[in-house]
TIRO-2110 file (N, C-alpha, C; in Angstrom, 1 decimal):
// TIRO-2110
8.6, 0.4, 3.6, N, 1, A
9.8, 0.7, 2.8, CA, 1, A
10.9, -0.4, 2.9, C, 1, A
11.0, -0.9, 4.1, N, 2, A
11.9, -2.0, 4.3, CA, 2, A
11.5, -3.2, 3.4, C, 2, A
10.2, -3.5, 3.3, N, 3, A
9.7, -4.6, 2.6, CA, 3, A
9.9, -4.4, 1.1, C, 3, A
9.5, -3.2, 0.6, N, 4, A
9.6, -3.0, -0.9, CA, 4, A
11.0, -2.8, -1.3, C, 4, A
11.7, -1.8, -0.7, N, 5, A
13.1, -1.5, -1.1, CA, 5, A
14.0, -2.7, -0.8, C, 5, A
13.7, -3.4, 0.4, N, 6, A
14.5, -4.5, 0.8, CA, 6, A
14.4, -5.7, -0.2, C, 6, A
13.4, -5.7, -1.0, N, 7, A
13.2, -6.8, -1.9, CA, 7, A
14.2, -6.8, -3.1, C, 7, A
15.0, -5.7, -3.2, N, 8, A
16.1, -5.7, -4.2, CA, 8, A
17.2, -6.6, -3.7, C, 8, A
17.2, -7.0, -2.4, N, 9, A
18.1, -8.0, -1.9, CA, 9, A
19.5, -7.5, -1.9, C, 9, A
19.7, -6.2, -1.9, N, 10, A
21.1, -5.6, -1.8, CA, 10, A
21.3, -4.4, -2.6, C, 10, A
22.4, -3.7, -2.4, N, 11, A
22.7, -2.5, -3.2, CA, 11, A
24.2, -2.6, -3.6, C, 11, A
24.6, -3.8, -4.0, N, 12, A
26.0, -4.0, -4.3, CA, 12, A
26.4, -3.4, -5.6, C, 12, A
25.5, -3.0, -6.4, N, 13, A
25.8, -2.4, -7.7, CA, 13, A
25.0, -1.2, -8.0, C, 13, A
25.4, -0.4, -9.0, N, 14, A
24.6, 0.8, -9.4, CA, 14, A
23.2, 0.4, -9.8, C, 14, A
23.0, -0.7, -10.5, N, 15, A
21.7, -1.1, -10.9, CA, 15, A
20.8, -1.4, -9.8, C, 15, A
21.3, -2.1, -8.8, N, 16, A
20.5, -2.4, -7.6, CA, 16, A
20.2, -1.2, -6.8, C, 16, A
21.2, -0.3, -6.7, N, 17, A
21.0, 0.9, -5.9, CA, 17, A
20.0, 1.8, -6.5, C, 17, A
20.0, 2.0, -7.8, N, 18, A
19.0, 2.8, -8.5, CA, 18, A
17.6, 2.1, -8.5, C, 18, A
17.6, 0.8, -8.5, N, 19, A
16.3, 0.1, -8.4, CA, 19, A
15.7, 0.3, -7.0, C, 19, A
16.5, 0.2, -6.0, N, 20, A
16.0, 0.5, -4.6, CA, 20, A
15.4, 1.9, -4.5, C, 20, A
16.1, 2.9, -5.2, N, 21, A
15.6, 4.3, -5.2, CA, 21, A
14.3, 4.4, -5.9, C, 21, A
14.2, 3.7, -7.1, N, 22, A
13.0, 3.7, -7.9, CA, 22, A
11.8, 3.1, -7.1, C, 22, A
12.1, 2.0, -6.4, N, 23, A
11.1, 1.4, -5.6, CA, 23, A
10.6, 2.3, -4.5, C, 23, A
11.5, 3.0, -3.8, N, 24, A
11.2, 3.9, -2.7, CA, 24, A
10.3, 5.1, -3.3, C, 24, A
10.7, 5.6, -4.4, N, 25, A
9.9, 6.7, -5.0, CA, 25, A
8.5, 6.2, -5.4, C, 25, A
8.4, 5.1, -6.1, N, 26, A
7.1, 4.5, -6.5, CA, 26, A
6.2, 4.3, -5.2, C, 26, A
6.8, 3.7, -4.2, N, 27, A
6.1, 3.5, -3.0, CA, 27, A
5.5, 4.8, -2.4, C, 27, A
6.4, 5.8, -2.3, N, 28, A
6.0, 7.1, -1.8, CA, 28, A
4.8, 7.7, -2.6, C, 28, A
5.0, 7.7, -3.9, N, 29, A
4.0, 8.3, -4.8, CA, 29, A
2.7, 7.7, -4.7, C, 29, A
2.6, 6.3, -4.7, N, 30, A
1.4, 5.6, -4.7, CA, 30, A
0.7, 5.8, -3.3, C, 30, A
1.5, 5.8, -2.2, N, 31, A
0.9, 6.0, -0.9, CA, 31, A
0.3, 7.4, -0.8, C, 31, A
1.0, 8.4, -1.2, N, 32, A
0.6, 9.8, -1.1, CA, 32, A
-0.7, 10.0, -2.0, C, 32, A
-0.7, 9.4, -3.2, N, 33, A
-1.8, 9.6, -4.1, CA, 33, A
-3.1, 8.8, -3.5, C, 33, A
-2.8, 7.6, -2.9, N, 34, A
-3.9, 6.9, -2.3, CA, 34, A
-4.6, 7.7, -1.2, C, 34, A
-3.7, 8.2, -0.3, N, 35, A
-4.2, 8.9, 0.9, CA, 35, A
-5.0, 10.2, 0.4, C, 35, A
-4.4, 11.0, -0.4, N, 36, A
-5.1, 12.2, -0.9, CA, 36, A
-6.4, 11.9, -1.7, C, 36, A
-6.3, 10.8, -2.5, N, 37, A
-7.5, 10.4, -3.3, CA, 37, A
-8.7, 10.0, -2.4, C, 37, A
-8.5, 9.2, -1.3, N, 38, A
-9.6, 8.9, -0.5, CA, 38, A
-10.0, 10.1, 0.3, C, 38, A
-9.1, 11.0, 0.8, N, 39, A
-9.5, 12.2, 1.5, CA, 39, A
-10.4, 13.0, 0.7, C, 39, A
-10.1, 13.2, -0.6, N, 40, A
-10.9, 14.1, -1.5, CA, 40, A
-12.2, 13.4, -1.9, C, 40, A
-12.2, 12.1, -2.1, N, 41, A
-13.4, 11.4, -2.4, CA, 41, A
-14.4, 11.5, -1.3, C, 41, A
-13.9, 11.3, 0.0, N, 42, A
-14.8, 11.3, 1.1, CA, 42, A
-15.3, 12.7, 1.4, C, 42, A
-14.5, 13.7, 1.1, N, 43, A
-14.9, 15.1, 1.3, CA, 43, A
-16.0, 15.4, 0.3, C, 43, A
-15.9, 14.9, -0.9, N, 44, A
-16.9, 15.1, -2.0, CA, 44, A
-18.2, 14.4, -1.6, C, 44, A
-18.1, 13.2, -0.9, N, 45, A
-19.2, 12.5, -0.6, CA, 45, A
-19.9, 13.0, 0.7, C, 45, A
-19.1, 13.3, 1.7, N, 46, A
-19.7, 13.6, 3.0, CA, 46, A
-19.5, 15.1, 3.5, C, 46, A
-18.8, 15.8, 2.7, N, 47, A
-18.4, 17.2, 3.1, CA, 47, A
-17.7, 17.3, 4.4, C, 47, A
-16.9, 16.3, 4.7, N, 48, A
-16.1, 16.3, 5.9, CA, 48, A
-14.8, 15.7, 5.6, C, 48, A
-13.7, 16.1, 6.3, N, 49, A
-12.4, 15.6, 6.1, CA, 49, A
-12.3, 14.3, 7.0, C, 49, A
-12.1, 13.2, 6.4, N, 50, A
-12.1, 11.9, 7.1, CA, 50, A
-10.6, 11.5, 7.2, C, 50, A
-10.0, 11.8, 8.3, N, 51, A
-8.6, 11.4, 8.5, CA, 51, A
-8.3, 9.9, 8.6, C, 51, A
-9.3, 9.2, 9.3, N, 52, A
-9.2, 7.8, 9.3, CA, 52, A
-9.2, 7.2, 7.9, C, 52, A
-10.1, 7.7, 7.1, N, 53, A
-10.2, 7.3, 5.7, CA, 53, A
-9.0, 7.6, 4.9, C, 53, A
-8.4, 8.7, 5.2, N, 54, A
-7.1, 9.1, 4.5, CA, 54, A
-6.0, 8.1, 4.8, C, 54, A
-5.9, 7.7, 6.1, N, 55, A
-4.9, 6.7, 6.6, CA, 55, A
-5.1, 5.4, 5.9, C, 55, A
-6.4, 5.0, 5.7, N, 56, A
-6.6, 3.7, 5.0, CA, 56, A
-6.3, 3.9, 3.5, C, 56, A
-6.5, 5.1, 3.0, N, 57, A
-6.1, 5.4, 1.6, CA, 57, A
-4.7, 5.3, 1.4, C, 57, A
-3.9, 5.7, 2.4, N, 58, A
-2.4, 5.5, 2.3, CA, 58, A
-2.1, 4.1, 2.2, C, 58, A
-2.7, 3.3, 3.1, N, 59, A
-2.5, 1.8, 3.1, CA, 59, A
-3.0, 1.2, 1.7, C, 59, A
-4.1, 1.7, 1.2, N, 60, A
-4.6, 1.2, -0.1, CA, 60, A
-3.5, 1.5, -1.2, C, 60, A
-2.9, 2.7, -1.2, N, 61, A
-1.9, 3.0, -2.1, CA, 61, A
-0.7, 2.1, -2.0, C, 61, A
-0.3, 1.9, -0.7, N, 62, A
0.9, 1.0, -0.5, CA, 62, A
0.6, -0.4, -1.0, C, 62, A
-0.6, -1.0, -0.6, N, 63, A
-0.9, -2.3, -1.1, CA, 63, A
-1.0, -2.4, -2.6, C, 63, A
-1.5, -1.3, -3.2, N, 64, A
-1.7, -1.3, -4.7, CA, 64, A
-0.3, -1.3, -5.4, C, 64, A
0.7, -0.7, -4.8, N, 65, A
2.0, -0.6, -5.5, CA, 65, A
3.0, -1.7, -5.2, C, 65, A
2.7, -2.4, -4.1, N, 66, A
3.7, -3.4, -3.7, CA, 66, A
4.1, -4.4, -4.8, C, 66, A
3.2, -5.0, -5.5, N, 67, A
3.5, -6.0, -6.5, CA, 67, A
4.4, -5.4, -7.6, C, 67, A
4.1, -4.2, -8.0, N, 68, A
4.7, -3.6, -9.2, CA, 68, A
5.7, -2.5, -8.8, C, 68, A
6.2, -2.4, -7.6, N, 69, A
7.0, -1.3, -7.2, CA, 69, A
8.3, -1.3, -7.9, C, 69, A
8.8, -2.4, -8.4, N, 70, A
10.1, -2.4, -9.1, CA, 70, A
10.1, -2.6, -10.6, C, 70, A
8.9, -2.5, -11.2, N, 71, A
8.8, -2.6, -12.6, CA, 71, A
7.8, -1.6, -13.3, C, 71, A
7.5, -0.5, -12.6, N, 72, A
6.7, 0.5, -13.2, CA, 72, A
7.3, 1.9, -13.0, C, 72, A
7.0, 2.8, -13.9, N, 73, A
7.5, 4.2, -13.8, CA, 73, A
6.8, 5.0, -12.7, C, 73, A
7.3, 6.2, -12.4, N, 74, A
6.8, 7.0, -11.3, CA, 74, A
5.4, 7.5, -11.7, C, 74, A
5.1, 7.9, -12.9, N, 75, A
3.8, 8.3, -13.3, CA, 75, A
2.8, 7.2, -13.2, C, 75, A
3.2, 6.0, -13.5, N, 76, A
2.3, 4.8, -13.4, CA, 76, A
2.0, 4.6, -11.9, C, 76, A
3.0, 4.8, -11.0, N, 77, A
2.8, 4.6, -9.6, CA, 77, A
1.7, 5.5, -9.1, C, 77, A
1.7, 6.8, -9.6, N, 78, A
0.6, 7.7, -9.2, CA, 78, A
-0.7, 7.2, -9.6, C, 78, A
-0.8, 6.7, -10.9, N, 79, A
-2.1, 6.3, -11.4, CA, 79, A
-2.6, 5.0, -10.6, C, 79, A
-1.6, 4.1, -10.3, N, 80, A
-1.9, 2.9, -9.6, CA, 80, A
-2.5, 3.2, -8.2, C, 80, A
-1.9, 4.2, -7.5, N, 81, A
-2.3, 4.6, -6.2, CA, 81, A
-3.7, 5.3, -6.3, C, 81, A
-3.9, 6.1, -7.3, N, 82, A
-5.2, 6.7, -7.5, CA, 82, A
-6.4, 5.7, -7.8, C, 82, A
-6.1, 4.8, -8.6, N, 83, A
-7.1, 3.7, -8.9, CA, 83, A
-7.3, 2.9, -7.7, C, 83, A
-6.2, 2.6, -6.9, N, 84, A
-6.4, 1.9, -5.6, CA, 84, A
-7.3, 2.7, -4.7, C, 84, A
-7.2, 4.0, -4.6, N, 85, A
-8.0, 4.8, -3.7, CA, 85, A
-9.5, 4.7, -4.1, C, 85, A
-9.7, 4.7, -5.4, N, 86, A
-11.1, 4.6, -5.9, CA, 86, A
-11.7, 3.2, -5.6, C, 86, A
-10.9, 2.2, -5.9, N, 87, A
-11.3, 0.8, -5.6, CA, 87, A
-11.6, 0.6, -4.1, C, 87, A
-10.7, 1.2, -3.3, N, 88, A
-10.9, 1.1, -1.9, CA, 88, A
-12.2, 1.7, -1.4, C, 88, A
-12.5, 2.9, -1.9, N, 89, A
-13.8, 3.5, -1.6, CA, 89, A
-15.0, 2.8, -2.1, C, 89, A
-14.9, 2.3, -3.3, N, 90, A
-16.0, 1.5, -3.9, CA, 90, A
-16.3, 0.3, -3.1, C, 90, A
-15.2, -0.4, -2.7, N, 91, A
-15.3, -1.7, -2.0, CA, 91, A
-15.9, -1.4, -0.6, C, 91, A
-15.4, -0.4, 0.1, N, 92, A
-15.8, 0.0, 1.4, CA, 92, A
-17.3, 0.3, 1.4, C, 92, A
-17.7, 1.1, 0.4, N, 93, A
-19.2, 1.5, 0.3, CA, 93, A
-20.0, 0.2, 0.0, C, 93, A
-19.5, -0.7, -0.8, N, 94, A
-20.3, -1.9, -1.2, CA, 94, A
-20.5, -2.8, 0.0, C, 94, A
-19.4, -3.0, 0.8, N, 95, A
-19.6, -3.8, 2.0, CA, 95, A
-20.6, -3.3, 3.0, C, 95, A
-20.6, -1.9, 3.1, N, 96, A
-21.6, -1.3, 4.0, CA, 96, A
-23.0, -1.5, 3.4, C, 96, A
-23.1, -1.4, 2.1, N, 97, A
-24.4, -1.5, 1.4, CA, 97, A
-25.0, -2.9, 1.6, C, 97, A
-24.2, -3.9, 1.5, N, 98, A
-24.7, -5.3, 1.7, CA, 98, A
-24.5, -5.8, 3.1, C, 98, A
-24.2, -4.9, 4.0, N, 99, A
-24.2, -5.2, 5.4, CA, 99, A
-23.2, -6.3, 5.9, C, 99, A
-22.0, -6.2, 5.3, N, 100, A
-20.9, -7.0, 5.8, CA, 100, A
-20.1, -6.2, 6.8, C, 100, A
-19.9, -6.8, 7.9, N, 101, A
-19.2, -6.1, 9.0, CA, 101, A
-17.7, -6.2, 8.8, C, 101, A
-17.1, -5.0, 8.5, N, 102, A
-15.7, -4.9, 8.3, CA, 102, A
-15.2, -3.5, 8.8, C, 102, A
-15.2, -3.4, 10.1, N, 103, A
-15.1, -2.0, 10.7, CA, 103, A
-13.8, -1.3, 10.4, C, 103, A
-12.7, -2.1, 10.1, N, 104, A
-11.5, -1.4, 9.7, CA, 104, A
-11.2, -1.5, 8.3, C, 104, A
-12.1, -1.9, 7.5, N, 105, A
-12.0, -2.0, 6.0, CA, 105, A
-10.8, -2.8, 5.6, C, 105, A
-10.6, -4.0, 6.3, N, 106, A
-9.5, -4.8, 6.0, CA, 106, A
-9.5, -5.4, 4.6, C, 106, A
-10.8, -5.8, 4.2, N, 107, A
-10.9, -6.4, 2.9, CA, 107, A
-10.7, -5.4, 1.8, C, 107, A
-11.2, -4.2, 2.0, N, 108, A
-11.1, -3.1, 1.0, CA, 108, A
-9.6, -2.7, 0.8, C, 108, A
-8.9, -2.7, 1.9, N, 109, A
-7.4, -2.3, 1.8, CA, 109, A
-6.6, -3.5, 1.2, C, 109, A
-6.7, -4.6, 1.8, N, 110, A
-5.8, -5.7, 1.5, CA, 110, A
-6.4, -6.7, 0.4, C, 110, A
-7.7, -6.8, 0.3, N, 111, A
-8.3, -7.7, -0.6, CA, 111, A
-8.5, -7.0, -2.0, C, 111, A
-9.3, -6.0, -2.0, N, 112, A
-9.6, -5.3, -3.3, CA, 112, A
-8.3, -4.7, -3.9, C, 112, A
-7.6, -3.9, -3.0, N, 113, A
-6.4, -3.2, -3.5, CA, 113, A
-5.2, -4.2, -3.8, C, 113, A
-5.2, -5.3, -3.0, N, 114, A
-4.2, -6.3, -3.3, CA, 114, A
-4.4, -7.0, -4.6, C, 114, A
-5.6, -7.3, -5.0, N, 115, A
-5.9, -7.9, -6.3, CA, 115, A
-5.6, -6.9, -7.4, C, 115, A
-6.0, -5.7, -7.2, N, 116, A
-5.7, -4.6, -8.2, CA, 116, A
-4.1, -4.5, -8.3, C, 116, A
-3.4, -4.5, -7.3, N, 117, A
-1.9, -4.3, -7.4, CA, 117, A
-1.3, -5.4, -8.2, C, 117, A
-1.8, -6.7, -8.0, N, 118, A
-1.2, -7.8, -8.8, CA, 118, A
-1.5, -7.6, -10.3, C, 118, A
-2.7, -7.2, -10.6, N, 119, A
-3.0, -6.9, -12.0, CA, 119, A
-2.2, -5.7, -12.5, C, 119, A
-2.1, -4.6, -11.7, N, 120, A
-1.4, -3.4, -12.1, CA, 120, A
0.0, -3.7, -12.4, C, 120, A
0.6, -4.6, -11.7, N, 121, A
2.1, -5.0, -12.0, CA, 121, A
2.3, -5.5, -13.4, C, 121, A
1.2, -6.1, -14.0, N, 122, A
1.3, -6.5, -15.3, CA, 122, A
0.9, -5.4, -16.3, C, 122, A
-0.2, -4.7, -16.0, N, 123, A
-0.7, -3.7, -16.9, CA, 123, A
0.3, -2.6, -17.1, C, 123, A
1.0, -2.1, -16.0, N, 124, A
1.9, -1.0, -16.1, CA, 124, A
3.3, -1.3, -16.2, C, 124, A
3.7, -2.6, -16.4, N, 125, A
5.1, -3.0, -16.6, CA, 125, A
5.8, -2.1, -17.6, C, 125, A
7.0, -1.7, -17.3, N, 126, A
7.7, -0.8, -18.2, CA, 126, A
8.5, -1.4, -19.3, C, 126, A
8.2, -2.7, -19.6, N, 127, A
8.8, -3.4, -20.7, CA, 127, A
8.4, -2.7, -22.0, C, 127, A
9.4, -2.7, -23.0, N, 128, A
9.2, -2.0, -24.2, CA, 128, A
7.9, -2.5, -25.0, C, 128, A
7.0, -1.6, -25.4, N, 129, A
5.8, -2.0, -26.1, CA, 129, A
4.9, -2.8, -25.3, C, 129, A
4.0, -3.5, -25.9, N, 130, A
3.0, -4.4, -25.2, CA, 130, A
3.4, -5.8, -25.4, C, 130, A
4.5, -6.1, -26.0, N, 131, A
4.9, -7.5, -26.2, CA, 131, A
5.9, -8.0, -25.2, C, 131, A
6.7, -7.1, -24.6, N, 132, A
7.8, -7.5, -23.7, CA, 132, A
7.4, -7.2, -22.2, C, 132, A
8.1, -7.9, -21.4, N, 133, A
7.8, -7.8, -19.9, CA, 133, A
9.1, -7.8, -19.1, C, 133, A
9.2, -6.9, -18.2, N, 134, A
10.4, -6.8, -17.4, CA, 134, A
10.2, -7.6, -16.0, C, 134, A
9.1, -7.2, -15.3, N, 135, A
8.8, -7.9, -14.1, CA, 135, A
9.9, -7.9, -13.1, C, 135, A
10.2, -9.1, -12.5, N, 136, A
11.3, -9.2, -11.5, CA, 136, A
12.7, -8.9, -12.0, C, 136, A
12.8, -8.8, -13.4, N, 137, A
14.2, -8.5, -13.9, CA, 137, A
14.5, -7.0, -13.8, C, 137, A
13.6, -6.2, -13.3, N, 138, A
13.9, -4.8, -13.1, CA, 138, A
14.2, -4.0, -14.3, C, 138, A
15.4, -3.6, -14.5, N, 139, A
15.8, -2.8, -15.7, CA, 139, A
15.8, -3.5, -17.0, C, 139, A
15.9, -4.8, -16.9, N, 140, A
16.1, -5.7, -18.1, CA, 140, A
14.8, -6.4, -18.4, C, 140, A
14.6, -6.7, -19.7, N, 141, A
13.4, -7.5, -20.1, CA, 141, A
13.6, -9.0, -19.8, C, 141, A
12.5, -9.7, -19.8, N, 142, A
12.6, -11.1, -19.6, CA, 142, A
13.2, -11.7, -20.8, C, 142, A
14.1, -12.6, -20.6, N, 143, A
14.9, -13.2, -21.8, CA, 143, A
14.2, -14.4, -22.4, C, 143, A
14.4, -14.6, -23.7, N, 144, A
13.9, -15.8, -24.3, CA, 144, A
14.7, -17.1, -23.9, C, 144, A
14.2, -18.2, -24.3, N, 145, A
14.8, -19.5, -23.9, CA, 145, A
16.3, -19.6, -24.3, C, 145, A
16.7, -18.9, -25.4, N, 146, A
18.1, -19.0, -25.8, CA, 146, A
18.9, -18.0, -25.0, C, 146, A
18.3, -17.1, -24.4, N, 147, A
19.1, -16.1, -23.6, CA, 147, A
19.7, -15.0, -24.4, C, 147, A
19.3, -14.8, -25.7, N, 148, A
20.0, -13.9, -26.5, CA, 148, A
19.1, -12.7, -26.9, C, 148, A
18.0, -12.5, -26.2, N, 149, A
17.1, -11.4, -26.5, CA, 149, A
15.8, -11.4, -25.7, C, 149, A
15.0, -10.4, -25.9, N, 150, A
13.8, -10.3, -25.1, CA, 150, A
12.8, -11.4, -25.5, C, 150, A
12.1, -11.9, -24.5, N, 151, A
11.0, -12.9, -24.8, CA, 151, A
9.8, -12.3, -25.4, C, 151, A
9.4, -12.7, -26.6, N, 152, A
8.2, -12.1, -27.2, CA, 152, A
7.0, -12.8, -26.6, C, 152, A
5.9, -12.0, -26.5, N, 153, A
4.7, -12.5, -25.9, CA, 153, A
4.7, -12.6, -24.4, C, 153, A
5.8, -12.1, -23.8, N, 154, A
5.9, -12.2, -22.3, CA, 154, A
4.8, -11.4, -21.6, C, 154, A
4.4, -10.3, -22.2, N, 155, A
3.4, -9.5, -21.5, CA, 155, A
2.1, -10.2, -21.3, C, 155, A
1.6, -10.8, -22.4, N, 156, A
0.4, -11.6, -22.3, CA, 156, A
0.5, -12.8, -21.3, C, 156, A
1.7, -13.5, -21.3, N, 157, A
1.9, -14.6, -20.4, CA, 157, A
1.9, -14.1, -19.0, C, 157, A
2.5, -12.9, -18.7, N, 158, A
2.6, -12.4, -17.4, CA, 158, A
1.2, -12.0, -16.9, C, 158, A
0.4, -11.3, -17.8, N, 159, A
-0.9, -10.9, -17.4, CA, 159, A
-1.8, -12.1, -17.1, C, 159, A
-1.7, -13.1, -17.9, N, 160, A
-2.5, -14.3, -17.6, CA, 160, A
-2.1, -15.0, -16.3, C, 160, A
-0.8, -15.0, -16.1, N, 161, A
-0.3, -15.6, -14.8, CA, 161, A
-0.8, -14.8, -13.6, C, 161, A
-0.8, -13.5, -13.7, N, 162, A
-1.2, -12.7, -12.6, CA, 162, A
-2.7, -12.8, -12.3, C, 162, A
-3.5, -12.9, -13.4, N, 163, A
-5.0, -13.2, -13.3, CA, 163, A
-5.2, -14.5, -12.6, C, 163, A
-4.5, -15.5, -13.0, N, 164, A
-4.7, -16.8, -12.4, CA, 164, A
-4.3, -16.8, -10.9, C, 164, A
-3.2, -16.0, -10.6, N, 165, A
-2.7, -15.9, -9.2, CA, 165, A
-3.8, -15.3, -8.3, C, 165, A
-4.5, -14.2, -8.8, N, 166, A
-5.5, -13.6, -8.0, CA, 166, A
-6.7, -14.5, -7.8, C, 166, A
-7.1, -15.3, -8.8, N, 167, A
-8.1, -16.3, -8.7, CA, 167, A
-7.8, -17.3, -7.7, C, 167, A
-6.6, -17.8, -7.7, N, 168, A
-6.2, -18.9, -6.8, CA, 168, A
-6.1, -18.4, -5.4, C, 168, A
-5.6, -17.2, -5.2, N, 169, A
-5.6, -16.6, -3.8, CA, 169, A
-7.0, -16.5, -3.3, C, 169, A
-7.9, -16.0, -4.1, N, 170, A
-9.3, -15.9, -3.7, CA, 170, A
-9.9, -17.3, -3.3, C, 170, A
-9.6, -18.3, -4.1, N, 171, A
-10.2, -19.6, -3.9, CA, 171, A
-9.5, -20.2, -2.6, C, 171, A
-8.2, -20.1, -2.5, N, 172, A
-7.5, -20.6, -1.3, CA, 172, A
-8.0, -19.9, 0.0, C, 172, A
-7.9, -18.6, 0.0, N, 173, A
-8.3, -17.9, 1.3, CA, 173, A
-9.7, -18.0, 1.6, C, 173, A
-10.6, -17.9, 0.5, N, 174, A
-12.0, -18.1, 0.7, CA, 174, A
-12.4, -19.5, 1.2, C, 174, A
-11.8, -20.5, 0.6, N, 175, A
-12.1, -21.9, 0.9, CA, 175, A
-11.6, -22.2, 2.3, C, 175, A
-10.4, -21.8, 2.7, N, 176, A
-9.9, -22.1, 4.1, CA, 176, A
-10.7, -21.3, 5.1, C, 176, A
-11.2, -20.1, 4.8, N, 177, A
-12.0, -19.3, 5.7, CA, 177, A
-13.3, -20.0, 5.9, C, 177, A
-13.9, -20.5, 4.8, N, 178, A
-15.2, -21.1, 4.8, CA, 178, A
-15.2, -22.3, 5.7, C, 178, A
-14.1, -23.1, 5.7, N, 179, A
-14.0, -24.3, 6.6, CA, 179, A
-14.1, -23.9, 8.0, C, 179, A
-13.7, -22.7, 8.4, N, 180, A
-13.8, -22.3, 9.8, CA, 180, A
-15.1, -21.6, 10.1, C, 180, A
-15.5, -20.6, 9.2, N, 181, A
-16.6, -19.7, 9.6, CA, 181, A
-18.0, -20.3, 9.3, C, 181, A
-18.1, -21.2, 8.3, N, 182, A
-19.4, -21.8, 8.0, CA, 182, A
-19.9, -22.7, 9.2, C, 182, A
-19.0, -23.6, 9.7, N, 183, A
-19.5, -24.4, 10.9, CA, 183, A
-19.8, -23.5, 12.1, C, 183, A
-19.0, -22.4, 12.3, N, 184, A
-19.3, -21.5, 13.4, CA, 184, A
-20.6, -20.9, 13.3, C, 184, A
-20.9, -20.5, 12.1, N, 185, A
-22.2, -19.8, 11.8, CA, 185, A
-23.4, -20.8, 12.0, C, 185, A
-23.2, -22.0, 11.5, N, 186, A
-24.3, -23.0, 11.7, CA, 186, A
-24.5, -23.3, 13.2, C, 186, A
-23.4, -23.3, 13.9, N, 187, A
-23.5, -23.6, 15.4, CA, 187, A
-23.9, -22.4, 16.2, C, 187, A
-24.1, -21.2, 15.5, N, 188, A
-24.5, -20.0, 16.2, CA, 188, A
-23.4, -19.4, 17.1, C, 188, A
-22.2, -19.7, 16.7, N, 189, A
-21.0, -19.2, 17.5, CA, 189, A
-20.2, -18.1, 16.8, C, 189, A
-20.7, -17.7, 15.6, N, 190, A
-19.9, -16.8, 14.8, CA, 190, A
-20.0, -15.3, 15.4, C, 190, A
-21.1, -15.0, 15.9, N, 191, A
-21.2, -13.6, 16.5, CA, 191, A
-21.5, -13.7, 18.0, C, 191, A
-21.1, -12.6, 18.7, N, 192, A
-21.4, -12.5, 20.1, CA, 192, A
-22.8, -12.0, 20.2, C, 192, A
-23.3, -12.1, 21.5, N, 193, A
-24.7, -11.7, 21.7, CA, 193, A
-24.9, -10.2, 21.6, C, 193, A
-26.2, -9.8, 21.5, N, 194, A
-26.5, -8.3, 21.2, CA, 194, A
-26.0, -7.4, 22.4, C, 194, A
-26.1, -7.9, 23.6, N, 195, A
-25.7, -7.1, 24.8, CA, 195, A
-24.2, -6.8, 24.7, C, 195, A
-23.4, -7.8, 24.3, N, 196, A
-21.9, -7.6, 24.2, CA, 196, A
-21.6, -6.7, 23.1, C, 196, A
-22.3, -6.8, 22.0, N, 197, A
-22.1, -5.9, 20.8, CA, 197, A
-22.4, -4.4, 21.2, C, 197, A
-23.5, -4.2, 22.0, N, 198, A
-23.8, -2.9, 22.4, CA, 198, A
-22.7, -2.3, 23.3, C, 198, A
-22.3, -3.1, 24.2, N, 199, A
-21.3, -2.7, 25.2, CA, 199, A
-19.9, -2.5, 24.5, C, 199, A
-19.6, -3.3, 23.5, N, 200, A
-18.4, -3.2, 22.8, CA, 200, A
-17.5, -4.3, 23.2, C, 200, A
-17.0, -5.0, 22.2, N, 201, A
-16.2, -6.2, 22.5, CA, 201, A
-14.9, -5.9, 23.2, C, 201, A
-14.3, -4.7, 22.9, N, 202, A
-13.0, -4.4, 23.6, CA, 202, A
-13.3, -4.3, 25.1, C, 202, A
-14.4, -3.5, 25.5, N, 203, A
-14.7, -3.3, 26.9, CA, 203, A
-15.1, -4.6, 27.6, C, 203, A
-15.9, -5.4, 26.8, N, 204, A
-16.4, -6.6, 27.5, CA, 204, A
-15.5, -7.8, 27.6, C, 204, A
-14.6, -7.9, 26.6, N, 205, A
-13.8, -9.1, 26.5, CA, 205, A
-12.2, -8.9, 26.5, C, 205, A
-11.8, -7.9, 25.8, N, 206, A
-10.4, -7.9, 25.4, CA, 206, A
-9.5, -7.1, 26.3, C, 206, A
-10.0, -6.1, 27.0, N, 207, A
-9.1, -5.1, 27.7, CA, 207, A
-9.4, -5.0, 29.2, C, 207, A
-8.5, -4.7, 30.0, N, 208, A
-8.8, -4.4, 31.4, CA, 208, A
-9.8, -3.2, 31.5, C, 208, A
-10.7, -3.2, 32.4, N, 209, A
-11.7, -2.2, 32.5, CA, 209, A
-11.1, -0.8, 32.7, C, 209, A
-9.9, -0.8, 33.4, N, 210, A
-9.3, 0.5, 33.7, CA, 210, A
-8.8, 1.2, 32.5, C, 210, A
-8.6, 0.4, 31.4, N, 211, A
-8.2, 1.1, 30.2, CA, 211, A
-9.2, 2.0, 29.6, C, 211, A
-10.5, 1.8, 30.1, N, 212, A
-11.6, 2.7, 29.6, CA, 212, A
-12.1, 3.6, 30.7, C, 212, A
-11.4, 3.7, 31.8, N, 213, A
-11.8, 4.6, 32.9, CA, 213, A
-10.9, 5.8, 33.1, C, 213, A
-11.5, 6.9, 33.1, N, 214, A
-10.7, 8.2, 33.3, CA, 214, A
-10.1, 8.2, 34.7, C, 214, A
-10.7, 7.4, 35.6, N, 215, A
-10.3, 7.4, 37.0, CA, 215, A
-8.9, 6.8, 37.1, C, 215, A
-8.5, 5.9, 36.2, N, 216, A
-7.2, 5.3, 36.2, CA, 216, A
-6.2, 5.9, 35.2, C, 216, A
-6.6, 7.0, 34.6, N, 217, A
-5.8, 7.6, 33.6, CA, 217, A
-4.6, 8.3, 34.3, C, 217, A
END
């Protein structure tokens, strides 16, 4: 909430104050919808209440709404959070299917839902009709070059820019990661040995042994 609401950069006017309130409401709606969405999806799939999944669903809703928290309506925030929950679950299931190790679903939360959130900020922008775009301007539409009216065609331009942004983030993060992980894999250093995996990396490498012993509790 500090990140999203704080992005209004102040509440020195009624417009900024109401914008901060709108951002807080959108953030709450999307987070709640995301959490409940994943909880219900996993109950339908496994017939069990998955609280860990619900928590990740809340994060999925938060990530999905962050880009558009200040330029979408409350109803749109609910839909953005719900779609984020579905995309999170689809991504999580896909990674398991293709045997990619992501035990905390970091990609599903921040990658899949992050990309969706950037696109959703354009799709659900509350600018009048499909030709205008408010975006960072909040309650006001993006102005034309003369500054005497709304910029026509701004929605299409904003959507195109957001699509390019998602592609460039994927290329940058994927490329930089490949520079590190591909050489490690070739050298056989990307994964620990089987014995350590069975024991658990936390117990073997990261934590004092007493952290896992009831005798020291």
